C-alpha positions as CSV (number, residue, x, y, z in Angstrom):
1,M,-23.2,-9.4,14.4
2,T,-22.1,-9.2,18.0
3,S,-22.4,-11.4,21.0
4,P,-25.6,-10.9,23.0
5,S,-23.8,-8.5,25.3
6,T,-20.6,-6.8,24.2
7,A,-18.1,-5.3,26.7
8,A,-19.1,-1.8,25.4
9,D,-22.6,-2.4,26.9
10,R,-21.0,-2.8,30.4
11,R,-18.1,-0.5,30.7
12,D,-19.4,1.3,33.8
13,G,-16.6,3.9,33.6
14,R,-13.9,1.3,33.0
15,K,-11.5,1.5,30.0
16,Y,-12.8,-0.3,26.9
17,A,-10.5,-2.3,24.6
18,I,-10.9,-4.1,21.4
19,V,-8.4,-6.9,20.5
20,T,-8.6,-8.3,16.9
21,G,-8.0,-12.0,16.6
22,G,-8.6,-12.5,20.3
23,N,-9.8,-16.1,20.4
24,S,-6.4,-17.8,20.6
25,G,-2.6,-17.2,20.9
26,I,-1.3,-13.7,21.5
27,G,-4.7,-12.1,21.1
28,L,-6.3,-14.3,23.7
29,A,-3.4,-13.7,26.1
30,T,-3.6,-9.9,25.5
31,A,-7.4,-9.9,26.0
32,Q,-7.0,-11.9,29.2
33,G,-4.2,-9.5,30.4
34,L,-6.4,-6.5,29.9
35,A,-9.4,-8.2,31.5
36,A,-7.2,-8.9,34.5
37,Q,-6.6,-5.2,34.8
38,D,-10.3,-4.6,35.0
39,C,-10.8,-3.4,31.4
40,C,-13.9,-4.1,29.5
41,V,-12.7,-6.1,26.5
42,D,-14.2,-7.2,23.2
43,I,-12.3,-9.7,21.1
44,T,-12.9,-10.1,17.4
45,V,-13.5,-13.5,15.9
46,R,-14.7,-15.1,12.7
47,S,-16.8,-17.7,14.5
48,A,-19.4,-17.2,17.2
49,E,-18.5,-20.6,18.6
50,K,-14.9,-19.7,19.1
51,G,-15.9,-16.3,20.4
52,R,-18.1,-17.8,23.1
53,A,-15.3,-20.3,24.1
54,A,-12.7,-17.6,24.4
55,V,-15.0,-15.3,26.4
56,Q,-15.7,-18.2,28.8
57,A,-12.0,-18.9,29.2
58,I,-11.2,-15.2,29.9
59,N,-14.1,-15.0,32.4
60,A,-12.9,-18.1,34.2
61,A,-9.3,-17.0,34.3
62,T,-9.9,-13.4,35.5
63,G,-13.3,-13.3,37.1
64,N,-14.1,-10.3,34.8
65,S,-17.6,-10.7,33.3
66,R,-17.2,-7.5,31.2
67,V,-15.8,-9.4,28.2
68,G,-17.6,-10.0,24.9
69,Y,-16.9,-10.9,21.3
70,R,-17.7,-9.3,17.9
71,I,-17.7,-11.0,14.5
72,L,-15.0,-9.7,12.1
73,D,-13.4,-11.1,9.0
74,L,-10.4,-9.0,8.1
75,A,-10.2,-10.8,4.7
76,S,-13.5,-9.0,3.7
77,L,-13.7,-5.2,3.6
78,A,-17.4,-5.4,3.7
79,S,-17.1,-7.3,7.1
80,V,-14.6,-4.7,8.3
81,R,-16.9,-1.8,7.4
82,D,-19.9,-3.5,9.0
83,F,-17.8,-4.0,12.1
84,T,-16.6,-0.4,12.4
85,A,-20.1,1.0,11.7
86,Q,-21.5,-1.2,14.5
87,V,-18.8,-0.2,17.0
88,V,-19.3,3.5,16.2
89,S,-23.0,3.1,16.6
90,D,-22.9,1.5,20.0
91,T,-19.7,2.9,21.5
92,E,-19.0,6.5,22.6
93,K,-15.3,6.0,23.5
94,L,-12.7,3.3,22.7
95,D,-9.7,3.6,25.0
96,L,-7.5,0.8,23.6
97,L,-7.4,-0.7,20.1
98,I,-5.1,-3.6,19.6
99,A,-4.6,-4.6,16.0
100,N,-3.3,-8.1,16.7
101,A,-4.8,-10.5,14.1
102,G,-2.6,-11.8,11.3
103,V,-2.2,-14.6,8.8
104,V,0.7,-16.3,7.0
105,T,0.2,-18.5,3.9
106,S,2.5,-20.8,2.0
107,K,0.8,-20.1,-1.4
108,R,-0.6,-17.0,-2.9
109,T,-4.3,-16.7,-2.1
110,E,-6.6,-13.8,-2.2
111,T,-9.1,-12.1,0.1
112,A,-12.7,-11.6,-0.8
113,D,-11.7,-8.3,-2.4
114,G,-9.0,-9.8,-4.6
115,F,-6.0,-8.7,-2.6
116,E,-3.1,-11.0,-1.8
117,M,-4.1,-12.6,1.5
118,M,-1.3,-11.5,3.8
119,F,-1.2,-7.9,2.5
120,G,-5.0,-7.8,2.5
121,V,-5.5,-9.1,6.0
122,N,-2.4,-8.0,7.9
123,H,-2.3,-4.5,6.4
124,L,-5.3,-3.4,4.4
125,G,-7.9,-5.0,6.7
126,H,-6.4,-3.2,9.7
127,F,-5.9,0.0,7.8
128,V,-9.7,0.2,7.1
129,L,-10.6,-0.9,10.6
130,V,-8.3,1.5,12.5
131,N,-9.4,4.5,10.3
132,G,-13.0,3.5,10.7
133,L,-12.7,3.6,14.5
134,L,-10.6,6.8,14.9
135,D,-13.5,9.0,15.9
136,V,-14.3,6.8,19.0
137,V,-10.6,6.4,19.8
138,K,-10.1,10.2,19.7
139,A,-13.2,10.6,21.8
140,A,-11.5,8.6,24.6
141,A,-8.2,10.6,24.5
142,P,-5.8,10.0,26.1
143,S,-6.1,6.7,24.3
144,R,-3.8,4.2,22.5
145,I,-3.6,2.1,19.4
146,V,-1.1,-0.8,19.3
147,I,-0.2,-2.5,16.0
148,V,1.2,-6.0,16.4
149,A,4.0,-6.0,13.7
150,S,7.0,-8.3,13.7
151,G,10.8,-8.5,13.5
152,A,9.9,-10.3,10.2
153,H,9.7,-6.8,8.6
154,K,13.4,-7.2,8.1
155,F,12.7,-10.0,5.6
156,A,11.5,-7.2,3.3
157,K,15.0,-6.1,2.5
158,D,14.0,-4.1,-0.5
159,G,11.1,-2.3,1.2
160,I,7.5,-2.3,0.0
161,P,7.2,-3.6,-3.6
162,F,5.0,-0.8,-4.9
163,D,5.2,-2.2,-8.5
164,D,3.9,-5.6,-7.3
165,L,1.9,-5.0,-4.1
166,Q,-0.3,-8.1,-4.7
167,S,2.7,-10.4,-5.3
168,E,1.3,-11.4,-8.7
169,R,4.7,-11.5,-10.4
170,S,6.7,-12.9,-7.5
171,F,5.6,-14.8,-4.3
172,S,7.8,-16.0,-1.5
173,S,5.9,-16.7,1.7
174,M,8.2,-15.3,4.3
175,K,9.2,-12.3,2.1
176,V,5.6,-11.4,1.5
177,Y,4.7,-11.9,5.1
178,G,7.7,-9.6,6.0
179,Q,6.3,-7.0,3.5
180,S,2.9,-7.1,5.3
181,K,4.6,-6.6,8.6
182,L,6.7,-3.7,7.2
183,A,3.4,-2.2,6.0
184,N,2.2,-2.4,9.6
185,M,5.2,-0.4,10.7
186,L,5.0,2.2,8.0
187,F,1.2,2.5,8.8
188,T,2.1,3.1,12.4
189,R,4.7,5.7,11.5
190,E,2.3,7.7,9.2
191,L,-0.7,7.4,11.5
192,A,1.4,8.7,14.5
193,K,2.0,11.9,12.4
194,R,-1.6,12.3,11.5
195,L,-2.7,11.8,15.1
196,D,-0.3,14.4,16.5
197,G,-2.0,16.7,18.9
198,T,-5.1,14.5,19.3
199,G,-4.1,12.7,22.5
200,V,-4.0,9.4,20.7
201,T,-0.8,7.4,20.6
202,V,0.0,4.6,18.1
203,N,3.0,2.2,18.4
204,S,4.0,-1.1,16.9
205,V,5.3,-4.1,18.7
206,H,7.2,-7.3,18.0
207,P,5.9,-10.2,20.1
208,G,8.8,-12.5,19.4
209,A,8.6,-16.1,18.2
210,V,5.5,-17.4,19.9
211,R,3.7,-20.7,20.1
212,T,0.4,-19.7,18.3
213,R,-1.9,-21.1,15.6
214,L,-0.2,-18.9,13.0
215,A,0.9,-21.1,10.2
216,R,-0.8,-24.1,12.0
217,D,-4.3,-24.1,10.5
218,G,-3.6,-25.1,7.0
219,D,-2.9,-21.7,5.5
220,A,0.8,-22.4,5.4
221,G,0.4,-25.9,3.9
222,L,1.4,-29.3,5.3
223,L,5.1,-28.6,5.3
224,G,4.5,-25.3,7.1
225,D,2.4,-27.0,9.7
226,L,4.9,-29.7,10.3
227,A,7.8,-27.2,10.5
228,M,5.9,-25.2,13.1
229,R,5.2,-28.3,15.1
230,V,8.9,-29.1,15.2
231,V,10.1,-25.6,16.2
232,S,7.2,-24.3,18.4
233,P,8.4,-26.1,21.6
234,F,11.4,-23.7,21.5
235,F,9.2,-20.6,21.1
236,R,7.9,-18.4,24.0
237,S,4.4,-18.8,25.4
238,P,1.5,-16.6,24.1
239,E,1.5,-15.0,27.6
240,K,5.1,-13.9,27.1
241,G,4.4,-12.9,23.6
242,A,1.6,-10.6,24.8
243,A,3.8,-9.0,27.4
244,T,5.1,-6.2,25.1
245,T,1.6,-5.5,23.7
246,L,0.2,-5.1,27.2
247,H,3.2,-3.0,28.3
248,V,2.7,-0.6,25.4
249,A,-1.0,-0.5,25.9
250,T,-1.1,0.2,29.6
251,E,2.3,1.4,31.0
252,P,1.7,4.9,32.4
253,S,5.1,6.2,31.5
254,L,4.3,5.6,27.8
255,A,1.2,7.9,27.8
256,T,2.7,10.3,25.3
257,T,5.0,7.9,23.4
258,T,4.0,7.5,19.8
259,G,5.3,6.3,16.5
260,Q,7.8,3.9,18.1
261,Y,8.5,0.2,17.8
262,F,8.9,-2.1,20.8
263,A,10.3,-5.5,21.5
264,N,10.7,-7.2,24.9
265,S,8.8,-4.2,26.3
266,K,11.6,-1.8,25.2
267,P,12.1,0.5,22.3
268,E,13.8,-1.3,19.4
269,T,15.7,-0.1,16.4
270,T,13.9,-1.0,13.1
271,A,15.2,-1.8,9.7
272,P,16.0,1.3,7.7
273,T,13.0,0.4,5.4
274,A,10.7,1.0,8.3
275,Q,11.9,4.5,8.8
276,D,11.2,5.7,5.2
277,D,8.7,8.5,5.6
278,A,8.2,8.8,1.8
279,A,7.3,5.1,1.6
280,A,4.9,5.5,4.6
281,E,3.1,8.4,3.0
282,R,3.0,6.6,-0.4
283,L,1.7,3.4,1.2
284,W,-1.1,5.4,3.0
285,S,-2.2,7.0,-0.3
286,I,-2.3,3.7,-2.2
287,S,-4.1,2.0,0.7
288,E,-6.8,4.6,0.6
289,E,-7.1,4.1,-3.2
290,L,-7.2,0.3,-2.9
291,T,-9.8,0.3,-0.1
292,A,-12.1,3.1,-1.3
293,P,-15.8,2.0,-1.1
């Protein structure tokens, strides 16, 4: 299901971008930043009501009427596949794909497909989405994919727990969140290799500690919500958090830069676990197996 008129319908030669999780926080700021640069933008949302409100806010802020929304639930692979099939059917070229949406939970919960929620949404959902859209991204080359990862990947000090990917034996909220963000970075690394020579770049970014709804909508529990309320005044704004994403997505000098990790709009050194090519390749293979139709 899409809005009555998606941005793809009205690109008129302009660059077309999709931003996942674009109705609030960093995603909304990213979508607004792209719209301000005269891009056609579709945001993904789980609720049509939130989609309409976000589109209206972007329209009002930028004067860009070429903004729409599409329904997507990354916690359901059926939803992801329906989404990618629809985009491919009505879109010839996708210039920018921003994998921004994410979730953090205080307790172990599962997606509709039985995956641990953070691994399922933050990694597997985007893994299926990005791969499902590669044909239209390649058709727009030179084009770019930006994966919103996090410095929290450093919480996964032992790397990806391949013997307990669904955190069934052991669950620690921030550690598992860190593992999902490490998965984002290993996915970026492997995807960059696979896209070599296609004209498509893929990079990951760290937005910093940002005042968003992450951990504020009940998923992280009452204590998590209270903790975020206490510390969030010291965090950067969503607009500042989106700055690195926008830089990597649009900066002309980065047209051929791929497989890198950025923070504060500059290349950043990752934890050694994020540079493990064998782990990246293994994660890719396992992700394919887990998400096979």
